[in-house]
Structures are given as structure tokens and as C-alpha cells.
C-alpha positions in Angstrom: 119.4 323.3 104.0 122.1 322.1 101.7 119.2 320.3 99.3 116.8 323.2 99.7 119.6 325.9 98.5 120.6 323.4 95.5 116.9 323.1 94.5 116.6 326.6 94.5 119.4 327.2 92.2 118.4 324.5 89.9 114.8 326.0 89.8 116.4 329.2 89.1 118.5 327.9 86.1 115.7 326.1 84.5 113.7 329.3 84.8 116.4 331.5 83.1 116.8 328.9 80.3 113.0 329.1 79.7 113.1 332.8 79.7 115.8 333.2 77.3 114.3 330.6 75.0 110.8 332.2 74.8 110.5 335.2 72.6 107.2 336.3 74.0 108.6 336.2 77.4 111.7 338.3 76.5 109.5 341.0 74.9 107.5 341.1 78.2 110.6 341.3 80.5 112.7 343.5 78.3 111.2 345.1 75.4 108.3 346.3 77.2 110.4 347.7 80.0 112.5 349.6 77.5 109.8 351.1 75.5 106.8 351.8 77.5 108.2 354.4 80.1 109.9 356.3 77.2 106.7 356.1 75.0 104.6 357.5 78.4 107.3 360.2 78.9 107.2 361.5 75.5 103.4 361.5 75.3 103.0 363.6 78.4 105.8 366.1 77.3 105.6 369.0 77.7 104.3 368.8 81.2 102.3 372.0 81.3 99.8 373.7 78.7 100.5 377.0 77.6 98.7 379.7 75.5 95.1 378.0 75.5 92.9 380.0 73.5 89.9 381.9 75.0 87.3 384.3 73.8 86.1 387.2 75.8 82.6 388.6 75.8 82.8 392.3 77.6 79.4 393.7 78.1 81.1 396.1 80.7 83.6 397.6 78.2 85.5 399.9 80.5 89.1 400.5 81.0 89.0 398.4 84.3 87.8 395.2 82.4 90.0 395.9 79.7 92.9 395.9 82.0 91.5 392.6 83.5 91.5 390.7 80.3 95.0 392.1 79.4 96.3 390.5 82.8 94.4 387.3 82.0 96.1 387.3 78.6 99.4 387.8 80.1 99.1 384.6 82.0 101.1 381.6 81.0 98.5 379.2 80.4 95.8 381.5 78.5 95.9 383.2 75.2 92.9 385.7 74.4 92.3 385.3 70.8 89.6 388.0 70.5 86.3 389.7 71.6 82.9 388.4 70.6 79.9 390.7 70.3 77.6 388.1 72.0 77.4 384.9 73.8 76.1 383.2 70.7 79.1 384.4 68.6 81.4 383.1 71.3 79.6 379.8 71.3 80.2 379.4 67.4 84.0 380.1 68.2 83.8 377.4 70.8 81.8 374.7 68.8 84.3 375.5 65.9 87.3 374.8 68.3 88.7 378.2 67.5 88.6 378.7 71.3 88.3 376.3 74.3 87.3 378.8 76.7 84.7 381.8 77.0 85.0 384.5 79.7 81.9 386.6 80.1 82.2 390.0 81.9 79.0 391.4 83.4 77.8 394.8 82.4 78.1 396.2 85.8 81.4 394.5 86.6 83.5 397.7 86.8 80.7 399.8 88.7 80.4 397.2 91.4 83.8 396.7 92.1 85.5 400.1 91.6 82.7 402.5 92.4 80.4 400.6 94.9 83.0 398.4 96.4 80.6 395.3 95.7 81.6 391.8 94.6 82.0 391.8 90.7 81.0 388.9 88.8 82.8 387.1 85.7 81.9 383.8 84.2 84.1 381.1 82.8 82.9 378.4 80.3 85.3 376.1 79.3 86.0 372.7 77.7 86.6 370.0 80.4 87.3 367.1 77.9 91.0 367.8 78.8 91.7 368.4 82.5 95.1 370.3 82.1 93.3 372.7 79.7 90.5 373.4 82.5 93.3 373.8 85.2 95.1 376.1 83.2 92.0 378.5 82.6 90.9 378.1 86.2 94.3 378.8 87.8 94.9 381.7 85.5 91.5 383.2 86.2 92.0 382.7 90.1 95.5 384.3 89.9 94.1 387.5 88.1 91.1 387.8 90.3 93.5 387.6 93.6 95.9 389.9 92.1 93.2 392.6 91.2 91.7 392.0 94.7 94.6 392.7 96.5 95.5 396.0 94.6 91.9 397.1 95.3 91.9 396.3 99.1 95.4 398.1 99.4 94.2 401.0 97.5 91.2 401.4 99.6 93.1 401.1 103.0 96.1 403.2 101.8 94.6 406.7 103.4 94.5 404.9 106.8 97.7 402.9 107.0 101.1 403.4 105.5 101.2 400.1 104.0 101.4 399.7 100.3 101.0 396.7 98.1 98.8 393.8 98.8 97.7 393.2 102.3 98.6 389.5 102.3 101.1 388.5 99.9 100.9 385.0 98.4 103.7 382.9 96.7 103.2 379.6 95.2 106.4 377.1 96.2 106.2 373.9 94.6 107.6 371.1 96.7 108.7 367.8 95.0 107.2 368.6 91.5 109.1 371.8 90.9 108.1 371.9 87.2 104.3 371.7 88.3 103.8 369.4 85.3 101.7 366.4 84.7 104.4 364.1 83.8 106.4 364.9 87.0 103.2 364.3 89.0 101.9 361.0 87.3 105.0 359.2 85.6 106.6 358.6 88.9 103.6 356.5 89.8 103.3 354.9 86.5 107.3 353.6 86.2 107.2 351.0 89.0 103.6 349.9 87.7 105.3 349.2 84.3 107.7 346.7 86.0 104.9 345.0 87.9 102.9 344.6 84.8 105.8 343.3 82.6 106.7 340.8 85.2 103.0 339.5 85.6 102.9 339.1 81.8 105.8 337.2 81.6 105.3 334.9 84.6 101.6 334.2 83.1 103.2 333.4 79.9 105.7 331.1 81.3 103.2 329.2 83.3 100.8 329.0 80.3 103.6 327.2 78.4 104.2 324.7 81.3 100.5 323.9 81.3 100.5 323.2 77.5 103.6 320.9 78.0 101.8 319.1 80.8 98.6 318.5 78.5 100.9 317.1 76.0 102.9 314.7 78.2 100.3 313.3 80.6 100.3 315.8 83.3 104.1 315.9 83.5 106.2 318.8 82.3 109.4 317.6 80.9 111.2 320.7 81.7 110.1 321.0 85.3 112.4 320.5 88.1 111.6 318.2 90.9 111.8 320.3 94.0 109.7 321.3 97.2 107.4 324.1 97.3 109.4 326.5 99.0 112.5 325.7 96.5 110.3 326.2 93.6 108.8 329.5 94.7 112.2 331.1 95.9 113.9 329.6 92.8 111.5 331.4 90.5 111.8 334.5 92.6 115.7 334.6 92.5 115.5 334.2 88.8 113.1 337.1 88.4 115.4 339.2 90.5 118.3 338.4 88.5 116.5 339.3 85.1 115.0 342.5 86.5 118.1 344.1 87.9 119.0 346.0 84.8 115.5 346.9 83.7 114.7 348.1 87.2 118.0 350.5 87.2 116.7 351.7 83.6 113.2 352.3 84.6 113.6 353.9 88.0 116.8 356.0 87.5 117.5 356.8 83.9 114.2 357.5 82.5 113.5 360.2 85.1 117.0 361.4 84.4 116.4 361.5 80.8 113.2 363.5 81.1 113.8 365.8 84.0 111.3 364.4 86.4 112.2 364.9 90.3 115.0 362.9 91.4 116.4 363.2 94.8 117.4 359.6 95.6 120.5 357.7 94.0 120.6 354.4 92.3 121.5 352.5 95.5 118.5 353.9 97.3 116.1 353.1 94.4 117.5 349.5 94.3 117.1 348.9 98.0 113.3 349.9 97.8 112.9 348.1 94.5 114.1 344.7 96.0 111.1 343.9 98.1 109.0 345.2 95.4 110.3 343.0 92.8 110.1 339.9 95.3 106.3 340.9 96.0 105.6 341.2 92.2 107.2 337.7 91.8 105.0 336.4 94.5 101.9 338.1 93.2 102.6 336.7 89.6 103.3 333.2 90.8 99.8 333.6 92.9 97.9 334.7 89.8 99.5 332.1 87.6 96.8 329.9 89.0 94.1 331.3 86.7 96.3 331.0 83.6 95.6 327.9 81.3 97.1 329.1 78.1 100.0 331.6 77.0 97.4 333.6 75.3 95.1 334.1 78.4 97.6 336.5 80.1 96.4 339.3 77.7 92.8 339.0 78.6 93.6 338.5 82.4 96.4 340.8 83.1 96.6 343.7 80.4 93.2 345.4 81.5 94.4 345.5 85.2 96.9 348.0 84.3 94.0 350.8 84.5 92.7 349.2 87.7 96.1 349.5 89.4 96.4 353.1 88.4 93.5 353.9 90.4 94.3 352.0 93.3 97.7 353.6 93.6 96.1 356.9 94.3 97.6 359.1 91.6 94.1 360.0 90.2 92.0 359.6 93.3 93.1 359.7 97.1 93.5 356.3 98.6 91.8 357.4 101.7 88.7 358.0 100.0 88.6 354.4 98.6 85.6 352.1 99.8 86.9 349.6 102.5 86.7 346.8 99.8 88.9 348.6 97.1 91.2 349.5 100.1 91.8 346.0 100.8 92.4 345.1 97.4 94.8 347.9 96.8 96.7 346.7 99.8 97.4 343.3 98.1 98.9 344.9 95.1 102.7 345.5 95.4 102.5 348.6 92.9 100.2 350.5 95.6 103.1 350.7 98.3 106.0 350.7 95.7 104.7 353.6 93.7 104.0 355.7 96.9 107.1 355.0 98.4 108.9 355.7 95.2 107.2 359.1 94.9 108.1 359.8 98.6 111.9 358.8 98.1 112.2 360.9 95.0 110.8 364.0 96.6 112.2 363.4 100.3 112.9 359.9 101.3 111.3 356.6 102.1 112.1 353.8 104.4 111.8 349.9 103.7 109.1 349.3 106.0 106.6 350.8 103.5 106.5 347.6 101.7 107.9 344.9 103.9 104.7 343.6 105.5 102.9 343.2 102.3 105.6 341.4 100.3 105.6 338.9 103.4 101.9 338.6 102.7 102.3 338.0 99.2 104.9 335.2 99.8 102.4 333.3 101.9 99.8 333.6 99.0 102.1 332.4 96.5 103.3 329.6 98.6 99.7 328.5 99.2 98.9 328.6 95.3 101.9 326.5 94.6 101.2 324.0 97.4 97.4 323.6 97.2 96.4 324.6 93.9 99.0 324.0 91.3 100.5 321.0 92.8 97.1 319.5 93.3 95.9 320.1 89.6 99.2 318.6 88.4 98.6 315.6 90.4 95.0 315.1 89.4 96.2 315.4 85.6 98.8 312.7 86.1 96.3 310.4 87.7 93.9 310.8 84.8 96.7 310.5 82.3 97.7 307.3 84.2 94.1 305.9 83.6 93.7 306.9 80.1 96.7 308.1 78.2 95.0 310.5 75.8 92.7 312.2 78.4 94.5 315.4 78.5 95.0 315.6 74.9 91.4 314.9 74.1 90.4 317.6 76.7 92.6 320.0 74.8 91.1 319.2 71.5 87.5 319.6 72.6 88.5 322.9 74.1 89.8 324.1 71.0 86.4 323.0 69.1 87.9 319.9 67.5 85.9 316.6 68.2 
């Protein structure tokens, strides 16, 4: 046990030395964590859209239809910029980006609703290239329709009952995301993902540097520490934990504080839930390093995966609607569980068992890769170099197009 602990700290010291001597890894571990959360938060601010321009085509032209349009113009997300004489004129305003929505009021709208008590018809045509813009138009129109309908129903039954006002009073009470903004809804999922991706990129670049040193030294890394598989995996993990203490506090606690995101957990609770997440990310990075052969290959292998992980988290599509295969892939990604646990914690509390099972699984993966993939490959390289000293060098030259 004493030897194992000694090896763990030796590997950890070696990894810390390599990290702080490598500018590329420092950029991934520290600069990326410092800039990306702030950049994303600035892009998503302000969190809600206001006064989106709309053109109205009013074929009804009654006091009731004009009152309906005034109520819509008073909504937070909509600004009626004018009336169009026809749909062709409204289409021209839409194509010239002077308006992003067209509201068409049917000729019989007032007669159907007020006189005959029938269902009235209004049509909304809007630009869906930006979902928040579409949401603003649809929400405003739905609220106005519900308000007008409640008033008409109350006016109809008033002679028969003493109740006045709306029959059913509806009130929207946001829970968790009190600002009802896109940043508060999305950024809490993105913040843990930034930590995960930065660690994966840094670990991959460190391993790529080790591979390059082994090719130049007959399959032996002169910077490596001779230690057992368990000590190597845990030593690297300890190094990553030490490095990521400050970035984790900054990203998970101070960035939400700076931009006013929902924040109902203190820094200690955030660290408690982050420790198994960081361990799992380290294990995942040590698992995926098996596919890294050069320092530069991390950009091709890991950067694009950020988009995939965002979808697997469930921020843009519910996880329970994912197919069985994608659900299984999501279960193997630490950000899937950390992001959901972090959001629950910030809006009401989360327990450690949300991620405990999965970082134990990732530890097993990392151990198997280090034991049966990496070390087997290093042993083969050493055997080839012993038989022919320039074998690895020749392979490296041929791979780069030099005969």
C-alpha cells in the first residue's frame, strides 16, 4: 500500500510538471475555462427578446379587431410596426426584414366572435429561423387570445351569475428559471460541459506528447514514471483534480453569480457534486486517449463532440425521447449526469448518487484502457525498437509523407 501511494504521488507530480511546461495544455485547462463561459453568457444576454416587429393585415377593420391588435402590441415580445393593405404588401415587408411576423385577421372575425358567439380566426405567419423570436410571437398571441376569450365568456354569463371577471384565472409562476430567459435555461447545462471538454482536450494533448516522445526514444517515454496501472490512473486523476479546483469554482459558482443565473446552492455543495464529475471526466479522458496518436489530433477527435454532448444532455431534446442506443451512449458521458444534477441543485437540490454509479463505470473503462491498450502498445513499440532501433522513427517519417 505504501508503494502504491508513493507511485500515485510520483505520477501526480510528473503530470503537474508536464502540464505547467506545456503551453497548449495550459490553454485548454485554464484559458478555455476562463473565457468560454463568459463568452457564451455574453452571447445569450439579454435572455429574452422584446419588441419583435410585426405587420398586421386587418380585413375585419372593426373596433374589436383594432382592440385585439392594441393588446398584442402591448405585449412584451411584440411591436406592431404597421398595417398592410394586403398579404402581398405584408409579404414584401417580411422579405425586406422590416417585420418578422404577419398577423392576418379574417373579415368575419368580429362578427363570428361578438355577434354570433362562434370561433374567430386569426392567422400568424412568422420567421422560425430564430426559435426565441417564434416563441415571443406565439406566446404573445396565445396570451391575448386567452385574455379576450375569458372576458367574452365572463360577459356572456354575467346576467346569470354574480361572478365578474374571468371564469378561470390563469397565472404564470416560473420555478427555477425566474427570468424565463434562454441563458438561464441553457447555460446551466453548458457550464459543466465546458469543464469536461477542456479536460478531455488537455488530457488528449498530454497523451499525444507522450506518444511523440516514445516514437523518438524507441517506445520509451523518458518523462514517464514506472508505476502500476492503478497508480498511473489514480495519479493522473489526482493531478486533474488539483488543477481543476479553481476553474470549477469559477465556472460553476462565479459565472452564474456574474450574470444572474439561478443559483440556489453554495460553493461547497457545488464542489461536492463536482468532485465525482471531475473524477469521471479524468477517467473518460484517460479512456479516450487510446485514439490519440498526435497532439494535434485532439482537435479532430474531441472538439466536434461538444455539439453531440449538448444534445445528449437533454437541454434541447428530452432524454427520455432518445433512442435506446443514444441513451446508452449518453449514460457513459459524465456531462449527461453532471449537467442535470447541477441544474437540479441550482434550482432545488441534488444528491451525490446522481453520478456515483457512472464515475465508477468510467473508472473501470479507464483502467482497462491503460492496462490492456496503452501498455500493450508501448510494449510492442519497445520490442520493435529493440529489433530495429530506427523502426519507430521510420514509421513516423513515412506517416508524415517523408520517404
